[in-house]
C-alpha positions as CSV (number, residue, x, y, z in Angstrom):
1,X,11.2,2.7,-8.2
2,X,10.3,1.7,-4.8
3,X,10.3,-1.9,-3.4
4,X,10.0,-3.1,0.0
5,X,11.0,-6.6,1.0
6,X,8.1,-8.9,1.8
7,X,8.4,-10.2,5.5
8,X,7.0,-13.0,7.6
9,X,5.6,-12.8,11.0
10,X,3.3,-13.6,13.6
11,X,2.4,-9.6,14.8
12,X,0.1,-9.1,12.4
13,X,-1.9,-5.2,13.5
14,X,-4.9,-3.2,11.8
15,X,-6.0,0.0,13.1
16,X,-8.9,2.5,11.8
17,X,-9.5,5.6,12.2
18,X,-12.3,8.6,10.9
19,X,-12.1,12.2,10.6
20,X,-14.9,14.2,10.0
21,X,-14.2,17.0,7.7
22,X,-17.2,18.3,6.6
23,X,-16.9,21.3,4.8
24,X,-19.0,24.6,6.1
25,X,-21.9,25.5,4.5
26,X,-20.9,28.5,1.3
27,X,-18.0,25.8,0.7
28,X,-17.5,25.7,-2.5
29,X,-18.4,22.5,-4.4
30,X,-16.9,20.7,-7.8
31,X,-18.0,18.3,-10.1
32,X,-20.1,20.1,-12.1
33,X,-19.1,22.4,-15.5
34,X,-19.4,25.5,-12.7
35,X,-19.1,26.3,-9.3
36,X,-22.2,25.4,-6.6
37,X,-21.8,26.2,-3.3
38,X,-23.0,23.7,0.0
39,X,-26.7,24.9,1.2
40,X,-27.3,21.8,2.8
41,X,-25.8,18.8,4.8
42,X,-27.1,15.6,4.2
43,X,-24.6,13.6,6.5
44,X,-21.6,14.1,7.5
45,X,-17.7,13.1,5.0
46,X,-14.5,11.2,6.3
47,X,-11.7,10.3,5.4
48,X,-11.0,7.7,6.8
49,X,-8.0,5.3,7.4
50,X,-7.0,2.0,7.9
51,X,-3.1,0.6,9.2
52,X,-1.8,-2.8,8.6
53,X,1.4,-3.5,9.9
54,X,3.7,-6.2,10.3
55,X,8.0,-7.0,11.0
56,X,8.5,-3.0,9.9
57,X,6.4,-2.9,7.5
58,X,3.8,-0.2,7.5
59,X,1.0,0.0,4.7
60,X,-1.6,3.0,4.8
61,X,-4.8,3.4,3.3
62,X,-6.4,6.5,3.0
63,X,-9.9,7.3,1.6
64,X,-11.6,10.9,0.9
65,X,-15.4,12.3,0.9
66,X,-14.3,14.4,-2.1
67,X,-14.0,14.2,-5.9
68,X,-10.5,14.9,-6.1
69,X,-7.5,15.2,-5.1
70,X,-3.8,16.2,-6.8
71,X,-1.5,14.7,-7.1
72,X,0.4,17.9,-5.2
73,X,-2.3,18.1,-3.1
74,X,-1.6,14.2,-2.1
75,X,2.2,14.4,-2.1
76,X,2.1,16.6,1.0
77,X,0.4,15.0,3.4
78,X,2.1,12.1,2.7
79,X,5.5,14.1,3.1
80,X,3.8,14.6,6.9
81,X,2.6,11.4,7.8
82,X,6.5,10.5,6.5
83,X,7.7,12.8,8.7
84,X,5.3,12.5,11.8
85,X,4.4,8.7,11.5
86,X,7.7,6.9,9.6
87,X,6.0,5.2,6.8
88,X,7.1,5.6,3.6
89,X,5.3,7.4,1.1
90,X,5.3,4.4,-1.4
91,X,3.6,2.7,0.9
92,X,0.5,4.7,1.8
93,X,-2.5,5.1,-0.1
94,X,-4.9,7.8,-0.4
95,X,-7.7,8.2,-3.0
96,X,-11.2,10.1,-3.3
97,X,-14.1,8.6,-3.3
98,X,-15.4,11.1,-6.4
99,X,-18.8,11.9,-4.4
100,X,-19.8,15.1,-6.7
101,X,-21.2,16.9,-3.2
102,X,-17.9,17.6,-2.0
103,X,-16.0,20.5,-1.1
104,X,-14.3,21.2,-4.0
105,X,-10.0,21.7,-3.8
106,X,-9.6,21.8,-7.1
107,X,-10.3,23.9,-10.2
108,X,-11.6,21.8,-12.9
109,X,-13.9,23.0,-15.9
110,X,-15.1,26.4,-14.6
111,X,-15.6,25.1,-11.1
112,X,-13.1,26.3,-8.9
113,X,-11.4,25.6,-5.3
114,X,-12.3,26.6,-2.2
115,X,-9.2,27.5,-0.4
116,X,-10.2,28.3,2.8
117,X,-11.6,24.0,2.5
118,X,-8.1,23.4,1.0
119,X,-5.8,24.5,3.0
120,X,-7.8,22.6,5.9
121,X,-8.0,19.5,4.8
122,X,-4.7,17.5,5.2
123,X,-4.1,18.3,8.7
124,X,-7.6,16.1,8.7
125,X,-6.1,13.0,6.4
126,X,-3.1,13.5,7.9
127,X,-4.7,13.0,11.5
128,X,-6.9,10.0,9.6
129,X,-3.9,8.4,9.4
130,X,-2.2,9.2,13.1
131,X,-5.2,7.8,14.7
132,X,-5.5,4.7,12.3
133,X,-1.7,4.0,14.1
134,X,-2.7,4.5,17.2
135,X,-5.4,2.0,17.2
136,X,-3.1,-0.5,15.6
137,X,-3.9,-4.6,17.3
138,X,-3.7,-7.7,16.3
139,X,-6.1,-8.7,13.6
140,X,-7.1,-10.6,10.9
141,X,-8.6,-10.2,7.5
142,X,-10.7,-11.7,4.9
143,X,-11.2,-11.2,1.1
144,X,-14.2,-11.2,-0.8
145,X,-16.3,-11.1,-3.9
146,X,-19.1,-10.1,-4.8
147,X,-21.4,-9.8,-8.2
148,X,-23.6,-6.8,-8.3
149,X,-24.4,-5.5,-11.7
150,X,-27.7,-4.4,-10.8
151,X,-26.6,-1.1,-9.8
152,X,-24.3,0.1,-12.7
153,X,-24.8,0.9,-16.6
154,X,-22.0,1.7,-19.1
155,X,-22.9,5.5,-20.0
156,X,-21.2,5.4,-23.3
157,X,-23.8,4.7,-26.1
158,X,-23.9,4.3,-29.7
159,X,-26.8,6.4,-31.0
160,X,-28.9,5.6,-34.1
161,X,-28.5,6.6,-37.5
162,X,-28.4,9.9,-38.2
163,X,-28.0,11.1,-34.3
164,X,-24.9,14.1,-34.3
165,X,-22.9,13.3,-31.6
166,X,-21.1,17.1,-31.6
167,X,-18.1,17.1,-30.0
168,X,-17.2,21.1,-28.1
169,X,-13.2,20.9,-29.3
170,X,-12.7,19.7,-32.5
171,X,-16.2,20.7,-33.4
172,X,-16.8,17.1,-35.4
173,X,-19.3,14.7,-34.1
174,X,-18.0,11.6,-32.0
175,X,-19.3,8.1,-32.4
176,X,-21.3,7.4,-29.4
177,X,-22.7,9.9,-27.1
178,X,-22.1,9.7,-23.1
179,X,-25.8,9.8,-21.1
180,X,-27.4,11.4,-23.7
181,X,-30.2,13.3,-21.6
182,X,-33.3,13.5,-23.8
183,X,-32.2,12.0,-26.4
184,X,-33.2,8.7,-24.9
185,X,-35.0,7.7,-28.0
186,X,-32.1,7.6,-30.1
187,X,-29.9,5.3,-28.3
188,X,-28.7,2.2,-29.8
189,X,-27.8,0.6,-26.8
190,X,-24.1,0.5,-24.6
191,X,-21.1,-0.2,-26.0
192,X,-18.7,-1.5,-23.4
193,X,-19.0,-4.0,-20.5
194,X,-18.7,-2.5,-17.1
195,X,-17.1,-4.4,-13.6
196,X,-19.9,-5.4,-11.7
197,X,-17.6,-7.3,-9.5
198,X,-18.3,-5.7,-5.3
199,X,-14.7,-6.5,-4.0
200,X,-13.5,-6.1,-0.1
201,X,-11.4,-6.7,2.1
202,X,-12.8,-7.4,6.1
203,X,-10.8,-6.7,8.3
204,X,-11.7,-8.3,12.6
205,X,-9.2,-8.1,15.9
206,X,-7.6,-11.3,17.4
207,X,-10.5,-11.5,19.3
208,X,-13.2,-11.7,16.6
209,X,-14.8,-8.0,17.3
210,X,-15.3,-6.0,14.4
211,X,-13.1,-3.4,12.7
212,X,-13.5,-2.5,9.6
213,X,-14.2,-3.3,6.0
214,X,-12.7,-2.0,2.7
215,X,-14.9,-2.1,-0.3
216,X,-13.8,-1.3,-4.0
217,X,-17.3,-1.0,-6.4
218,X,-16.9,0.5,-10.0
219,X,-20.2,2.8,-9.8
220,X,-19.2,6.0,-11.0
221,X,-21.1,7.6,-8.6
222,X,-25.0,8.2,-8.0
223,X,-26.0,11.8,-7.5
224,X,-29.4,11.7,-6.3
225,X,-28.5,15.3,-5.0
226,X,-29.6,18.8,-5.9
227,X,-26.9,21.5,-6.6
228,X,-25.5,22.6,-3.0
229,X,-26.3,19.6,-1.0
230,X,-23.1,17.9,0.8
231,X,-23.2,14.1,0.7
232,X,-21.0,11.4,0.9
233,X,-23.0,9.3,-2.3
234,X,-24.0,5.9,-2.2
235,X,-20.5,5.2,-0.9
236,X,-21.2,6.9,2.7
237,X,-24.4,5.5,2.5
238,X,-23.2,1.4,2.3
239,X,-20.4,2.5,5.0
240,X,-23.1,3.2,7.5
241,X,-24.7,0.6,6.6
242,X,-22.3,-2.5,6.3
243,X,-21.4,-1.5,10.2
244,X,-25.2,-1.9,11.1
245,X,-26.0,-5.3,9.4
246,X,-22.2,-6.3,10.9
247,X,-23.8,-5.2,14.9
248,X,-20.2,-3.9,14.6
249,X,-19.1,-1.4,17.3
250,X,-18.7,2.5,17.5
251,X,-15.1,1.9,16.5
252,X,-15.4,0.0,13.7
253,X,-15.0,2.4,10.0
254,X,-16.6,1.3,6.8
255,X,-14.7,2.4,3.7
256,X,-15.9,2.4,-0.2
257,X,-13.5,3.2,-2.9
258,X,-14.1,4.5,-6.2
259,X,-13.2,0.9,-8.5
260,X,-12.5,1.6,-12.4
261,X,-15.7,3.3,-13.1
262,X,-15.1,5.7,-15.6
263,X,-17.5,5.2,-17.8
264,X,-20.4,4.0,-15.6
265,X,-23.0,4.9,-13.4
266,X,-26.6,4.2,-12.7
267,X,-28.2,7.2,-15.4
268,X,-30.0,4.1,-16.8
269,X,-32.1,6.0,-19.6
270,X,-33.6,2.7,-21.5
271,X,-35.1,1.6,-18.2
272,X,-35.2,5.3,-16.2
273,X,-38.5,3.7,-13.8
274,X,-36.5,1.5,-11.8
275,X,-34.8,3.4,-9.1
276,X,-36.8,5.9,-7.0
277,X,-36.6,9.5,-7.8
278,X,-37.1,11.2,-4.3
279,X,-33.7,13.0,-3.5
280,X,-31.0,10.6,-2.0
281,X,-33.8,7.3,-2.3
282,X,-31.4,6.1,-5.0
283,X,-28.0,6.1,-3.3
284,X,-29.8,4.9,0.5
285,X,-30.9,1.6,-1.7
286,X,-28.2,1.4,-3.8
287,X,-25.9,1.1,-0.7
288,X,-27.5,-0.6,1.2
289,X,-28.0,-3.0,-0.7
290,X,-24.5,-3.5,-0.9
291,X,-23.8,-3.8,2.5
292,X,-26.2,-7.0,2.0
293,X,-25.0,-9.2,0.0
294,X,-21.5,-7.9,1.5
295,X,-24.0,-9.0,4.6
296,X,-24.4,-12.3,3.4
297,X,-20.5,-13.4,1.7
298,X,-18.8,-13.0,4.9
299,X,-20.4,-15.9,6.2
300,X,-18.0,-18.2,3.5
301,X,-14.9,-16.0,4.3
302,X,-11.4,-17.3,5.2
303,X,-9.8,-15.2,7.8
304,X,-5.6,-15.2,7.7
305,X,-3.9,-13.7,11.1
306,X,-0.8,-13.7,9.8
307,X,-0.6,-11.6,6.1
308,X,2.6,-11.2,4.5
309,X,3.0,-7.0,3.5
310,X,4.8,-5.7,0.2
311,X,5.0,-2.6,-1.9
312,X,5.6,-1.7,-5.2
313,X,5.9,1.6,-6.5
314,X,7.3,3.6,-9.4
315,X,6.9,6.6,-11.3
316,X,6.0,6.2,-15.4
317,X,6.6,8.8,-17.9
318,X,3.3,9.4,-19.8
319,X,2.8,12.1,-22.7
320,X,0.4,14.7,-22.7
321,X,-2.0,15.8,-25.4
322,X,-2.5,19.1,-25.9
323,X,-3.6,21.2,-28.4
324,X,-1.6,22.4,-32.3
325,X,-0.6,25.7,-32.4
326,X,-4.1,25.8,-34.7
327,X,-6.2,24.6,-32.9
328,X,-4.9,27.1,-29.6
329,X,-5.4,29.5,-32.3
330,X,-8.7,29.2,-32.3
331,X,-9.7,28.2,-28.4
332,X,-7.7,31.7,-28.3
333,X,-10.0,33.4,-30.3
334,X,-13.0,31.8,-29.3
335,X,-11.6,32.5,-25.0
336,X,-11.2,36.5,-26.5
337,X,-15.2,36.5,-27.1
338,X,-16.2,35.0,-24.0
339,X,-17.9,36.1,-21.0
340,X,-17.2,33.7,-18.8
341,X,-19.1,34.4,-16.0
342,X,-22.2,33.9,-16.6
343,X,-21.1,31.0,-18.9
344,X,-24.3,28.3,-19.2
345,X,-23.2,24.2,-20.1
346,X,-25.3,24.3,-22.8
347,X,-24.6,24.1,-26.6
348,X,-23.0,27.4,-26.9
349,X,-20.7,27.5,-23.9
350,X,-19.6,24.4,-23.9
351,X,-17.1,25.2,-27.2
352,X,-16.5,28.1,-24.9
353,X,-15.7,26.1,-21.5
354,X,-13.1,23.8,-23.2
355,X,-11.7,26.3,-25.8
356,X,-10.9,27.9,-22.2
357,X,-9.0,24.3,-21.4
358,X,-7.2,24.8,-24.4
359,X,-5.6,28.0,-23.2
360,X,-4.8,26.0,-20.1
361,X,-3.3,22.7,-21.5
362,X,-1.5,24.6,-24.0
363,X,0.7,25.5,-20.3
364,X,1.0,21.5,-19.2
365,X,4.5,20.5,-20.0
366,X,4.8,17.4,-22.3
367,X,5.4,14.6,-20.0
368,X,3.9,14.3,-16.3
369,X,4.9,11.6,-14.2
370,X,2.2,9.2,-13.3
371,X,2.5,6.8,-10.2
372,X,1.9,3.5,-10.3
373,X,1.4,1.5,-6.4
374,X,0.3,-1.9,-6.3
375,X,0.0,-2.9,-1.8
376,X,0.1,-6.9,-1.0
377,X,-2.2,-7.8,1.8
378,X,-1.6,-11.5,2.4
379,X,-3.0,-12.8,-0.3
380,X,-4.8,-10.4,-2.1
381,X,-3.4,-6.9,-4.4
382,X,-4.4,-3.6,-4.3
383,X,-3.8,-1.9,-7.5
384,X,-3.2,2.5,-7.5
385,X,-3.6,4.6,-9.8
386,X,-4.8,8.6,-10.5
387,X,-6.7,8.6,-12.6
388,X,-10.8,7.9,-13.7
389,X,-10.2,4.5,-15.5
390,X,-12.7,2.5,-17.5
391,X,-14.5,-1.1,-17.0
392,X,-11.9,-2.3,-19.5
393,X,-8.5,-1.4,-17.8
394,X,-10.4,-2.7,-14.6
395,X,-11.0,-6.2,-15.8
396,X,-8.3,-6.6,-17.9
397,X,-5.9,-6.3,-14.5
398,X,-8.0,-9.2,-12.7
399,X,-7.5,-11.0,-15.0
400,X,-3.6,-10.9,-15.1
401,X,-2.9,-10.4,-11.5
402,X,-1.7,-13.4,-10.1
403,X,-3.4,-13.5,-7.0
404,X,-6.4,-14.7,-5.8
405,X,-8.0,-11.0,-5.2
406,X,-7.4,-8.1,-6.7
407,X,-8.6,-5.4,-7.0
408,X,-7.8,-1.8,-8.5
409,X,-8.8,1.6,-6.7
410,X,-8.9,4.8,-9.1
411,X,-8.7,8.7,-7.8
412,X,-5.8,7.4,-5.9
413,X,-2.2,9.1,-5.4
414,X,-3.7,11.8,-7.4
415,X,-5.6,13.0,-10.3
416,X,-5.3,12.8,-13.9
417,X,-8.6,12.6,-15.2
418,X,-9.5,10.3,-17.1
419,X,-7.3,8.5,-19.0
420,X,-9.4,6.2,-21.8
421,X,-8.0,3.0,-23.5
422,X,-7.0,4.3,-27.4
423,X,-10.3,2.5,-29.4
424,X,-11.9,5.1,-26.5
425,X,-10.7,8.1,-27.3
426,X,-11.0,7.6,-30.9
427,X,-14.9,6.9,-30.2
428,X,-14.9,10.2,-28.9
429,X,-17.7,11.2,-26.2
430,X,-17.2,13.3,-22.9
431,X,-14.6,11.4,-20.8
432,X,-12.6,11.7,-24.4
433,X,-12.6,15.9,-24.8
434,X,-9.7,17.0,-24.3
435,X,-9.2,19.1,-21.3
436,X,-8.0,18.9,-18.0
437,X,-9.6,16.2,-16.4
438,X,-8.7,14.4,-19.8
439,X,-5.8,14.6,-20.9
440,X,-3.2,11.6,-21.4
441,X,-2.0,11.1,-24.6
442,X,-2.9,7.5,-27.0
443,X,-1.2,5.0,-25.4
444,X,-0.9,6.2,-21.5
445,X,-3.3,3.8,-20.2
446,X,-1.9,0.9,-21.7
447,X,1.8,1.6,-21.0
448,X,-0.3,2.2,-17.1
449,X,-2.3,-1.1,-16.7
450,X,1.1,-2.9,-18.2
451,X,3.1,-1.1,-15.6
452,X,0.6,-2.0,-12.8
453,X,0.5,-5.8,-14.0
454,X,4.2,-5.9,-13.8
455,X,3.8,-4.5,-9.9
456,X,2.4,-6.8,-8.8
457,X,3.9,-10.1,-10.7
458,X,7.2,-8.2,-8.6
459,X,5.6,-8.7,-4.9
């Protein structure tokens, strides 16, 4: 466990920066069952960094317009930041927005990593932290939160009696269906609540000039693009819109991080006509509305020009769900008879795709070390978890953390895929299908959230 002591000083400083990481045309895109190739850049992609410093403690938070980044990839970036900028890895938080229209640096399902882009990206992320630290100056912060329930729904549904929700891993039936495209008439209702709160930390210079704002919202992504498009999704829209609404200068950096959105999106199957259907229009509408809500709430913000800084970091040993010998034998037999070059994620293809996942998962270790991080900035705490956690986890933490302000940044410091609560794994559904993007043990979620709560209490 790594702990930094609490310090008190009036010399609080903040610095922000963003670096363009837009991939070239032709770059592989993941976020789907199969690879796509970049053919059109709709808006630029960025690595955005905010650095806080006080009395010898430096915290760095980076939000990257990317789908996912594995821990080994992020750890190498943290090592470089530590060597050059003397910021300890435990005090660095690096997260993915989880846009599904970004350059691919990880191989997931049948989508491949783009190695040239993967090799190029670390230095760009390090550069964002370098520039942010160079931009440090006296600053103040304010926390806030607004409700925005209208822009998300639970995408996991209980279906009407007689509906067959097939599980491509077990060959059996699930109790719920994720994203029942084409089966809207069979929906009985969503199975869980979502976290509708948009939290944020706003940053101004001591001269009252705007420097940046970091938002956190538990909406998976909007996805109103086509295969081949590069876009930062609503995360990018929010960042641009909040800058415009605040009439902030060109040095302003807006950031939107992904909260606990594992089972939340805006593909409203029961009310499909409430958003525009043209490309990018829905993400524009949602990003703008979220920025508008934050803009109005800032009128009542309470600013703190002397926030204290502290960090807690610990690694937790977590078991992996792996196929049994019998399951592995069946999966291996299926892989041997499959031509993967032209496979489609349909009723016939999904069992073959997930059979390959079982063969690959069998090579994994029995346990992994899972990073859990908590950063205290003034009277607020930011938790960081390296997976796609459900709203249940985020809401539980918000209820339990003993600080005036708290939010969780997911897909941070690594990526282990979905981390559903045990009862959701029992229900089944896409997020629980055992694969390289959903493989932690049944009790992983409860153990991880308890550890994060413990760390927040030690700040």
